[in-house]
C-alpha positions as a printed Julia matrix, in Angstrom:
347×3 Matrix{Float64}:
 256.88  -63.48   -8.02
 253.14  -63.22   -7.26
 251.88  -60.76   -4.71
 250.6   -62.45   -1.51
 247.95  -59.73   -1.25
 246.42  -60.33   -4.69
 245.64  -57.7    -7.29
 247.79  -54.86   -8.53
 249.81  -52.89   -6.0
 250.29  -49.13   -6.01
 253.71  -47.92   -4.92
 254.8   -44.41   -4.0
 258.5   -43.58   -4.08
 259.9   -40.49   -2.37
 263.22  -40.05   -4.16
 266.13  -38.14   -2.64
 269.79  -37.65   -3.49
 271.12  -40.35   -1.13
 268.2   -42.32    0.29
 264.67  -43.03   -0.88
 261.44  -44.41    0.58
 258.91  -46.89   -0.83
 255.33  -47.31    0.4
 253.0   -50.01   -1.02
 249.22  -49.81   -1.11
 246.5   -52.29   -2.08
 243.73  -51.34   -4.53
 241.5   -50.33   -1.6
 244.17  -48.04   -0.14
 245.26  -50.43    2.62
 248.94  -50.13    3.54
 250.87  -53.27    2.64
 253.93  -54.15    4.66
 256.23  -51.62    6.23
 257.73  -48.5     4.75
 261.1   -49.3     3.14
 264.01  -46.86    3.36
 267.14  -47.7     1.37
 270.31  -46.17    0.0
 269.95  -45.33   -3.67
 271.06  -48.26   -5.79
 269.36  -49.66   -8.93
 269.88  -53.31   -7.91
 268.42  -52.69   -4.42
 265.46  -50.83   -5.92
 264.71  -53.76   -8.25
 264.77  -56.18   -5.31
 262.4   -54.02   -3.29
 259.93  -53.44   -6.12
 259.81  -57.2    -6.79
 257.96  -57.52   -3.46
 255.03  -55.61   -5.02
 254.25  -58.48   -7.38
 253.91  -58.41  -11.18
 253.46  -55.09  -12.99
 252.99  -52.78   -9.98
 252.04  -49.16  -10.63
 254.81  -46.95   -9.28
 254.91  -43.18   -8.98
 257.89  -40.97   -8.24
 258.33  -37.23   -8.38
 260.22  -35.57  -11.24
 263.0   -34.39   -8.97
 266.81  -34.37   -9.15
 268.22  -37.62  -10.55
 264.98  -39.46  -11.33
 266.32  -40.99  -14.56
 268.08  -43.96  -12.96
 265.1   -44.81  -10.76
 262.6   -44.7   -13.64
 264.84  -46.92  -15.79
 265.43  -49.42  -12.98
 261.7   -49.64  -12.24
 260.85  -50.14  -15.93
 263.46  -52.88  -16.25
 261.88  -54.58  -13.21
 258.5   -54.66  -14.99
 256.8   -51.8   -13.16
 254.43  -49.32  -14.76
 256.16  -46.04  -13.99
 254.38  -42.7   -13.55
 256.1   -39.35  -13.07
 254.48  -36.83  -10.72
 254.69  -33.17  -11.69
 256.48  -31.27   -8.87
 254.1   -28.28   -9.05
 251.07  -30.55   -8.81
 252.07  -32.15   -5.52
 252.94  -28.97   -3.63
 249.7   -29.46   -1.71
 251.59  -31.84    0.58
 252.93  -28.76    2.36
 249.58  -28.2     4.11
 250.11  -31.13    6.5
 251.17  -30.53   10.07
 253.4   -33.6     9.84
 255.45  -33.91    6.66
 257.97  -36.7     6.22
 259.21  -39.04    3.51
 256.81  -41.85    4.43
 253.74  -39.61    4.24
 254.93  -38.1     0.95
 255.39  -41.54   -0.63
 252.0   -42.72    0.63
 250.25  -39.62   -0.7
 251.88  -40.09   -4.12
 250.61  -43.67   -4.24
 247.13  -42.55   -3.17
 246.95  -39.85   -5.85
 247.91  -42.41   -8.5
 245.44  -44.98   -7.15
 242.57  -42.46   -7.19
 243.41  -41.12  -10.66
 244.22  -37.67   -9.29
 247.95  -37.6    -9.95
 249.23  -34.56  -11.91
 251.68  -36.28  -14.25
 254.72  -35.24  -16.23
 255.6   -36.94  -19.5
 258.06  -39.78  -19.01
 260.39  -39.32  -21.98
 262.02  -42.44  -23.47
 265.66  -43.09  -22.64
 266.83  -42.13  -26.16
 265.05  -38.77  -25.96
 266.53  -38.05  -22.55
 270.03  -38.82  -23.83
 269.61  -36.44  -26.77
 268.24  -33.79  -24.4
 271.46  -33.99  -22.42
 273.4   -32.96  -25.52
 271.08  -30.06  -26.35
 270.73  -28.82  -22.79
 274.46  -29.19  -22.23
 275.14  -27.08  -25.31
 272.79  -24.39  -24.01
 274.6   -24.33  -20.65
 278.0   -24.03  -22.33
 276.77  -21.09  -24.43
 275.65  -19.39  -21.21
 279.1   -19.98  -19.7
 280.76  -18.49  -22.79
 278.48  -15.45  -22.61
 279.4   -15.02  -18.95
 283.11  -15.1   -19.86
 282.57  -12.54  -22.61
 280.77  -10.23  -20.21
 283.64  -10.53  -17.73
 286.16   -9.71  -20.47
 284.2    -6.62  -21.48
 284.2    -5.62  -17.81
 287.98   -5.93  -17.55
 288.48   -3.7   -20.58
 285.89   -1.19  -19.38
 287.57   -0.85  -15.97
 290.65    0.52  -17.7
 288.65    2.97  -19.82
 289.64    1.24  -23.09
 287.39    2.11  -26.04
 286.57   -0.93  -28.18
 286.6     0.16  -31.85
 284.72   -2.88  -33.22
 281.29   -4.39  -32.6
 282.6    -7.9   -31.88
 285.48   -7.88  -29.41
 286.02  -11.61  -29.95
 285.96  -11.72  -33.75
 289.07  -11.73  -35.97
 289.73   -7.98  -35.58
 288.81   -8.06  -31.93
 291.31  -10.82  -31.13
 294.09   -8.88  -32.86
 293.07   -5.81  -30.85
 293.21   -7.77  -27.57
 296.59   -9.32  -28.47
 298.13   -5.88  -28.97
 296.36   -4.18  -26.03
 298.85   -3.09  -23.32
 297.37   -3.99  -19.93
 298.68   -4.12  -16.35
 299.84   -7.62  -15.4
 296.83   -8.48  -13.22
 294.25   -7.43  -15.79
 296.18   -9.11  -18.6
 296.31  -12.4   -16.66
 292.58  -12.39  -16.03
 291.78  -11.54  -19.65
 294.13  -14.27  -20.88
 292.44  -16.83  -18.65
 288.98  -15.81  -19.89
 290.04  -16.04  -23.53
 291.5   -19.51  -23.01
 288.29  -20.69  -21.34
 286.24  -19.27  -24.22
 288.48  -21.05  -26.71
 287.96  -24.36  -24.91
 284.2   -23.75  -24.83
 284.17  -22.99  -28.56
 285.86  -26.31  -29.28
 283.41  -28.25  -27.13
 280.44  -26.45  -28.69
 281.67  -27.41  -32.15
 281.86  -31.08  -31.08
 278.37  -30.97  -29.59
 276.95  -29.32  -32.72
 278.42  -32.09  -34.83
 277.06  -34.82  -32.54
 273.57  -33.3   -32.42
 273.48  -32.78  -36.18
 274.5   -36.42  -36.79
 271.86  -37.81  -34.44
 269.06  -35.7   -35.92
 270.1   -36.03  -39.57
 267.27  -38.47  -40.36
 264.59  -36.7   -38.3
 261.92  -35.45  -40.72
 260.45  -32.99  -38.21
 263.88  -31.54  -37.46
 264.35  -30.69  -41.13
 260.78  -29.48  -41.61
 260.72  -26.87  -38.85
 263.95  -25.29  -40.1
 261.88  -23.91  -42.98
 260.11  -21.64  -40.48
 261.68  -18.18  -40.47
 263.99  -17.69  -37.48
 264.56  -21.4   -36.76
 268.0   -22.81  -37.53
 269.68  -26.09  -36.55
 270.25  -25.05  -32.92
 266.68  -23.98  -32.16
 265.26  -26.87  -34.19
 267.21  -29.29  -31.99
 265.75  -27.62  -28.89
 262.19  -28.04  -30.17
 262.67  -31.66  -31.24
 264.32  -32.86  -28.04
 262.33  -30.87  -25.48
 258.9   -31.5   -27.04
 259.62  -35.13  -27.82
 256.5   -36.96  -29.0
 254.37  -34.05  -30.18
 251.28  -36.25  -30.58
 250.9   -36.25  -26.79
 249.4   -32.77  -27.32
 245.9   -32.98  -28.88
 246.27  -29.56  -30.53
 248.79  -26.7   -30.86
 247.13  -24.67  -28.1
 248.08  -27.35  -25.58
 251.71  -27.15  -26.7
 251.65  -23.36  -26.26
 250.16  -23.76  -22.79
 252.79  -26.38  -21.85
 255.51  -23.94  -22.95
 254.1   -21.21  -20.66
 253.19  -18.88  -23.53
 249.49  -18.53  -22.71
 247.98  -15.97  -20.3
 246.83  -16.86  -16.81
 243.11  -17.53  -16.47
 241.26  -17.1   -13.16
 237.51  -17.64  -13.04
 235.13  -17.64  -10.08
 231.37  -17.08  -10.24
 230.89  -14.14  -12.63
 234.43  -12.85  -12.38
 236.96  -13.81  -15.05
 240.54  -12.51  -14.98
 243.2   -13.07  -17.62
 246.68  -11.96  -16.69
 250.27  -12.16  -17.87
 251.91  -15.24  -19.38
 252.0   -18.19  -16.99
 255.67  -18.96  -17.77
 255.02  -22.4   -16.29
 256.45  -25.11  -18.46
 259.56  -25.72  -20.5
 261.82  -22.68  -20.12
 264.02  -23.86  -22.97
 261.13  -24.18  -25.45
 259.79  -20.78  -24.4
 263.25  -19.24  -24.85
 263.69  -20.9   -28.25
 260.31  -19.66  -29.5
 260.99  -16.06  -28.46
 264.57  -16.26  -29.78
 263.28  -17.42  -33.16
 260.81  -14.52  -33.29
 263.52  -11.98  -32.49
 265.75  -13.33  -35.28
 263.05  -13.95  -37.87
 264.13  -12.37  -41.18
 262.2    -9.65  -42.92
 259.26  -10.72  -45.1
 258.64  -13.95  -43.17
 255.19  -14.81  -41.74
 256.48  -14.69  -38.16
 258.08  -11.26  -38.56
 255.0    -9.92  -40.36
 252.71  -11.17  -37.58
 254.85   -9.52  -34.89
 255.12   -6.23  -36.81
 251.4    -6.16  -37.48
 250.57   -6.4   -33.77
 253.15   -3.73  -32.89
 251.73   -1.39  -35.52
 248.21   -1.86  -34.17
 248.99   -1.78  -30.43
 251.97    0.58  -30.37
 255.61    0.15  -29.4
 254.68   -0.38  -25.74
 253.14   -3.71  -26.82
 256.45   -5.07  -28.15
 256.63   -7.91  -25.64
 252.97   -8.74  -26.2
 253.63   -8.95  -29.94
 256.6   -11.26  -29.38
 254.51  -13.6   -27.21
 251.69  -13.7   -29.76
 254.12  -14.38  -32.6
 255.85  -17.06  -30.49
 252.5   -18.85  -30.07
 251.97  -18.71  -33.82
 255.48  -20.07  -34.38
 254.9   -22.93  -31.93
 251.71  -23.76  -33.82
 253.76  -24.2   -37.0
 256.36  -26.21  -35.06
 253.57  -28.5   -33.85
 252.41  -29.3   -37.36
 255.98  -29.57  -38.66
 256.87  -32.18  -36.03
 253.57  -34.01  -36.4
 253.33  -34.11  -40.2
 256.94  -33.76  -41.28
 256.09  -30.58  -43.19
 254.58  -27.14  -42.63
 251.86  -27.06  -45.27
 251.13  -23.34  -45.17
 254.79  -22.6   -45.92
 254.87  -25.23  -48.66
 251.83  -23.63  -50.34
 253.48  -20.2   -50.11
 256.62  -21.57  -51.8
 254.54  -23.13  -54.59
 252.72  -19.86  -55.16
């Protein structure tokens, strides 16, 4: 279907949980047709976007549930762009803020080349992310259950004689522990939930391992001290196509591991870490540093900074080592090997 207005059309979509809004603009910014409000449905969205002619440029915000909309638009032949939520917060300055104005402003930003964009991950990458992110959430739930169980035991003044209350010895200890009926029922429920979570985590680990078995980068970055299969899966799925970053420093900045930089006239201020970016990648990098074995480059780098700056700089040392680790992850994912580690092994 050819556009009656001629030329490419620019479409802004304000996506919500139940209903969404589309606004179409011509190349000169002129509004085309009326604002369209519709109940969320992929088939309806495809019909509406067909009115924008062949290959329209569409922008939507990376908000809750954007996957289905991006896929439907791509299947309809649209060129889809994903707006970064932090970059469009400026809409809040308006005296009048509604869905129509938001959609029109998104289209205008895209048309003028001023849109702050997020990376639109392919469908396969997003599906694999669901597995990895789901596993991370289940681990958090299991940790919450363990903390509750420790709280139940502590309320009764019971001394735990082992380091792991939920290991082999710990389970025997809990089985034989005499508790009042109410406390025993709660502890039993928590242990059953943890058992179910353990079984689901094992299934997810197997699925993730199978899907990433042939990924060269996944295998390469596990040679970095502190990175095992779980953290390697986080890096591979969350970073995705690493070549979208021109250099490792951009990956570190995207992960929120670089300091804030404020500059005006002759005044330059550098502050704490921005912590703006992928929380999961930032967590994985710091987690790898904390578990890096002795005599590994990452551990040596962290210890060297602590020795020079003092124990009060422990967090600073972790952040610096995490940036170094992400640099190695960058090259491992890009090249399929970490050359500096390979040379060390040969030596």
